[in-house]
C-alpha positions, 0 to 999 in steps of 0.5 A, a space after each residue: 130534854 126535848 119536852 123541856 125545850 118545847 115547853 120553854 118555847 111555848 112559854 116564850 111565845 105566850 109571854 111575848 104574846 101577852 107583852 104585845 097586848 100591853 099598849 099605850 096610845 095618845 090622841 096628841 102623839 102618834 107612834 113614829 110621828 112628830 111632837 106638836 107645840 103642846 109637847 115642846 118645852 117653854 125655855 132654853 130657846 124653845 117656845 111651846 106649851 110644855 104639856 104632857 100628852 094624854 096617855 091611855 094604856 091597856 092590856 097590862 100583864 096579869 099581876 100588875 099592882 101599879 104603873 109608872 111613866 117615863 119620857 126619855 130622849 136617848 138622843 140628847 147630847 149628854 152622854 146619858 140621854 135626857 129624862 123629860 118625865 118620871 112619875 110612879 106609884 100610879 094605882 093599878 086601876 089607872 088606865 090613862 092620864 089626861 093632857 097636861 097631867 104632868 104639871 108641877 103641882 100634880 093636881 091631875 094625877 092620882 093622890 099616890 103618884 110621885 113625880 121626880 126631878 127631871 133633867 130640867 131640874 124640877 118635877 113634872 113634865 118637861 117638853 122637847 127642846 133639842 139643840 137647834 140643827 140636831 137631827 130630830 130627837 126621839 122621845 120615848 113615852 113608856 108605861 111600866 107595869 109593876 109587880 108592887 103597889 108602890 116603889 119605896 124610892 128615897 125622897 129626892 131620887 134621880 130618874 136613874 135611881 127610879 129606873 133602877 127600881 122600875 127594872 127590879 119590879 117591872 112585869 111589862 112595858 108599853 112604849 110610844 115613840 115620837 120625834 121632834 127637831 128644830 
């Protein structure tokens, strides 16, 4: 019994160490920093460039067969947060995306990538645009390492449905969080 407990403890430590190796960074967005005008939505009273930042990731768990990226605002006054970007079926050979890869036409994404409709109602990256006077909102950029080559998500799926498939197939995740208020 004691040896089983020691084995499980060692396994937990090794797993958390591997998870700590999986990181995501951006030259435009710093961990805990403030989003710049480039990552702000252009509409709803906001004036920004509505560009997804460049993202680079490394240290994905062994067995990763594809990636997905989500950008989520848990502070949006909706009761369920706000999805700013959901892209999946990025090949396992992908280790980053250039700035503005989240355009509606997807031309800077690998050919297999799929973007779903965000809470703005269209696919592609939708920048920050919290209500005026709210405390600064958190924007959580997450790269999900998946154990499958592709997610078979129905056409027209919501971000929540993609999230369900991500949860079922995730090996690990790396996050970068920034804030923005107006």
